[in-house]
N, C-alpha and C positions, 0 to 999 in steps of 0.2 A: 766595435764601438756601438752601443745601443743608443740611438738618439731618440729624444722624447721631448714632449711639450707638457708644461704644468700650468694649471690655473685652478681657482678656488671659487666656489659659489659663495653668496652672501650668508648663507645658513651654515657655512663652515666645512662643507663637503670639498675634499681635495680630489682633483681629477688630473690623471697622467694620460697622455696619449702617445703611443708608439705606432708609427705609420710603417706598415709592411705590404707592399703592393703585390708582393709574390705569392699570396694565399688568398683564396676566396672566403677563408673562415675568419671570423673575429672572436677574440677572447674577451669577455666582460669579467673582470675580477673585482670583487668588492670585499675589502678587509675591514672588519671591525676591530677596534682596540679594546678587546675583552676576551678574557680566557679564564681558565679555572683559577688563576691567582687572584682574580677579582671577586671571589665568591665569599660568602659568609661561611665561616668554619663549621656552623651548624646546618648549613644548606648547600652542601658541596654537589657537584655535578650539574649546576644550573647552566652553565656555558654550553656544555655538551647536550643538555636537554633542549636548548634553543636551536642547536643545529637541526634537530628533528622537528621542533615546532614551527620553524621556518618554512618547512615544506608541507606543513598541514593546511596551508590555505590562508589568505588575507581577507581583509574586509570586503574587497571587490572581486576577488579571484578564488573561488572556493577550492579549486584543484589546481595546484600549482603546475604540475607536469603537463597537463593536457594542452594548453596553448603552446608550450614551448616545443612539444613533440610535433605539433602541426606545423611549426616554423622550422623544423628540421634541426632543432637545437638538442644539446645535452647539458647536463648540469651535475654538480656535486658540491661537496663542501667538507671542511675538516675543522676540528677544534684542537687547540693545544693549550698549554698552560698560559700562553701570552696572547693569542689571537683566535678570532674566529673568521674563516675565509670561505666565501661563496663564489663559485664561478660558473659560467655559462659559455659554451662555445656555440655559435650560430652562424649561418650563412650571412654574409654582409647585407644582402638585400632584406633580411629579417632582423636587423640589429634592433630596430625600435622595440620589438617584442621583449628583449632583454631589459631595456630601460623601464618598460612598463611594468614587468613582473617584479623586478627588484625595487623599483621605487614604491610600488603598492605595498610590498611587505615591510619596507622600512617605515612607511607611514603608520601602519598598525596591522597587527596579526589578527586573525579571527579567534579572538579570546574566548573560547567556550569551554564549559567543563568536559564536554564530550571529547573535544580535541586534545585537551590536557590529558585526560584519562587514557586515551589511545596511546599518545607518545610516551606517558610515564610507563606503561606496560612494556612498550618497545625497549626503552632504555633499561628498565630493570632486568629484562630478559637478556639484553646484551651484557649487562654486568655479570649475570649469573653464567652465561655461556662462555664469555671470553676471559673472565677474571676468576671465577670460583670453580668452574666445572671442567677445567682443562689442566694438564700437567704444567707446573710452574706459573700458572695463570695469575696467582696473587703476589708474584715476586715485587711488583711495583707498589702494591698496597702496603708491603711490609718495608721495602727499602726506602722509599721516599720519607716516611716518618722517622726512620732510623737515622737518615742523613740530615734532615731538616727539623729543627725543633721550634722555630718561630716563623719563618717565612711560609707563605701559603703554597709554595711548591711542595709542601710536606704531604700533599695529597695528589693522586693521578687526576687527569682529566675526567674520567669516568666518575669521580667522587670517592669519598671515604667509605661510604655505606649506602646501599640502595634504599635504605629507610629514609635518608634526606630527600630522595625524589618521591618516594611513596607518600610522605607526609606533607609534601608542598601543597599549597593552595593557590587558587586563581589570582588572588591579589598579590601574592609574593612573586608569581610569575609576571604579572603586568608591571610591578615595581622594577623588576630586574630589566625587562625589556625597554622601559622608558628612561632607565638610568644609563643604558650603554648603546642601545641600537639607534643611533642618532647620527644625522649627517655630519655633525661636528665631532664625531667620534669614528669616522669612516674615511677610507681611501679608495677610490675607484680608479681602475686602469683599464683602458681599451688598447688591445694589441692586435693588429692586423690590418686588413685593407680598409681603413677608415681615414677621414679627413679631420683635421682639427676643428674646421668650421662646423662639420656635421655632429661632432661629438659635443661642441659647445651648444649647439642649438638643442640637441636631445637632452642633454644635462640640465639646461635651463627649463625646457618643457616639463620633464618628469620629476626632477629632484629639487629645483629651486622652490617650489611651493611648500616643501616640507619644512616646518619650523625647527630651528636648532632647539636642543633641549639641554636641561641642566645635567650634564654628565657628572657622575659620582666621581670625586677626585680619587687619584691612586695614593693612599697613604700606607704603603706596604712596609711592614717592619723589616729590618735589615737582619739577616741571619748572623748571629755571633760567630766569631772565629772558633772553629772546633779545636779543642786542645787535648783531646784523648781519644784513643781508638775506641770504636763501638763495634761489637760483634753480636749477632743474633742467630740463634739456631732454631730451626723448626723441622718438624718431621711431617712429610706429606706422602700421598700414594702417587709417586713418580717413579720412572724407570731406573734413574741414576741420581746419586748425589750432584749438587751444582753449587757453585759460588757466584755472588755478585758483590764486587767491591767498588764502592763509590768514593771518589776524592772531590772535594769541593774546588772549583775552578773560578776563574774570574767572569765577569759580566760580558755580554755581547760587544759592548763598544770599547772594552779595555784593549790596550795595545798588544797584550799577550794572548788574546782569544785565538788568533790565527796560529800562534805557537802551540797552544795545547791541541788544536784541532790537527795540526800536522803530527803532534806526538801520538795521537790516537791512530793515525794511519800508519806511522812507523811500526806500531805495535801490532796491528792486526789487519791491514788492508791487504788481503790476498794470501796465497799459499807460500809466497816468499817472505812474508812478514815475521817478525821475531817470535811472537807468541805461538804462531802455527809451527814454524820450524823447530823451536825449542821445546814447547810444552805439549804439542800434539804429536808431531813426528819424532822428535828426539827422545824426550823422557817418557812419552806416552803416558802422560798423566790425564789429559783431557781427549775427549772424542771431538769436541769443538770449543773454540774460545774466541771472544771478540772483545774489542776495546772501541768505545765510541763515546762522543760528548752529546749531552741533551740538547745544547745549542740555545739555551733559553736567554731571554733579554737581561733578566738579574742573574746574579751569580748562580751558575749551573753546576753540573757534575760531569766528570769523566769516569766512566764505568768500565770495568773489566768484568766480563761475565762468561762463565764456561760450564760446560757439562762434563763431569768427570768419567773416566773409564772405570770399569767394574773394580771394586776392591781398593780403589785408591782412597787414602784418608784425606778428608777434606782439609785438615790443617797442614798436611805435607804439600798439598796442592796450593794452598794459599801462600805457604813459605816460598814455593817455586815462583809464584806470580811476583811477590816482592823482590825476590832476586833478579828477575828479569827487569823490573822497573827501576831498580837501584843501579842496575848494569847500563842502563841506556845512556846517561850523560857521559859515562866513561868510555864506551865504545863506538858511539855514533860516528859515521864518516860522511864526507861530502857526497859521495856517490849514493849512498842510501837516502840522504835527505833530498838530493836532486830528484831521485826516482819518485818519491811520494809527491813532490811539488809538480812534477810533469803530469802524474795520474790525475791529481786534483785539478790542475788547470785543463786537462782534456775533459774531464767530466762536467766541469762548470761551464766550458765553452760550448761543449756539445749541447747541455741543457738549454743554452740560449738560441739553439736553432728552433726551439719550440715556442710558439706564441703564448702558450699557457704558462710555461716556466717564466718567460720573460715578464708577463703580466704580474705573476705572483711575486717575483723578485723585485720588480719595481715598486710595488705597494709595500712590500716588507722593508725594503731600504728607505722608502720615504717614512715609514713609521719610526725607523731607527734615527732619522734626521736628515737624510738626503738620498733621493732615488738614484742620483748619480754614482752612489757607492757601487752599483751594479757594474760600472765601468772601471773601478779601481780595486775590486776586490782581490783578483788574481795577483795584482803587484803587491798587495799586502802579504800574501803568502810567499811570493818570491823574495820578498825582503828578509824572511826569517833566516837567521844564521844558526850555525852549530853552537855558538856561544849562547844564543837565545834558548835553544832547546835545553842546554846544560843548566842554565840558570833557572828556567821555569820548572823543569822536571824535578830538580833537586829539591825544590820547595814543595811542588805539588805531590809527590810520592812520599811524603813524610808520613809515617805510620799513624801519628796522632791526628792526621787530617783524613783517616779512612773510616768508612762504615761498611762492614762486611755481613751479608746476609748468607748464612750457610743452610742449603736446602738438603736435608737428609732424607734418603729414600727409606720407606718403611721396610723393615726385614720381613721376608716371606719364608 
């Protein structure tokens, strides 16, 4: 049981405190309710750009890392389609340093052309290195727009095209910041050796003076139900053919979300899983294969992705995948389902021994509606039955609900 206390400041900032006296370290986690789904389709990659800009200095603190390093702290951040998350770990006696740093960059960044140009170059280089210049790197640049036609999940977090970042100007960047990076669009969690009174004092001292802002409303289009199979083939300079098949699934708060998550584990979690045993080891069609969910707040995807063995035809491999998916509801047994439940419970529970994982989970569940979901999540998985898996997988793995990207290796 993760115990916590919640309060809100007048400017709308939500604060969660989890007290853990067993550690000398405090995790300071700040979640902003903004991700790539909030971007203009003609200016994608902004949320990820801000992950970099936020470390480029604020109005009063030109170099973010220096005071944090002097305080013995560490920091990092990540951006997803739904959220942007910043975290600091710091010795408890230097906790105020984290409040000072994060409140100052929430107040306002150092909006200079020089800073923007530097971070634009960094992001464009990352785009080229990770997505364009390595084998299979552009898979998500191709698969997302194949699966999504309307919803902004149709582009990855890095953006559609580096030109969107290259062409951005300082005013657009300022507008994006003041539309989303606001106390009334953020959730802060402190996890570690802190007291509630101490956090209330520091939160009021450093964050309360920041005014709430007019946060841009989320008017996201709903993705229409897919009614026919989609297939796309590309040829690339890669070692072997590969396949990515995506199936539309429910949103994060849907009762069937946990069913789909368990289905992905039944298919590919470990060497005893179905896809490994039957398609890697048994039929020797794939050298590796995986199934996973994107886990997004709006309707996401379950993806089956694999690299084929030499001389295997992609369409034969695709047919074998569908055979496995359609066999699942017919052949699942209690022992197999219980095994993946136990593994998932073990992984989730072990994660909560870490103050950073606790802080990030508390913020995320609060964003979903209630931080206490951290204490009920395992039970939701435990309640999933074979009948649930049969019902959901029969609908999920309909061919008309699939989008398949076939990556062909260039002939040499």
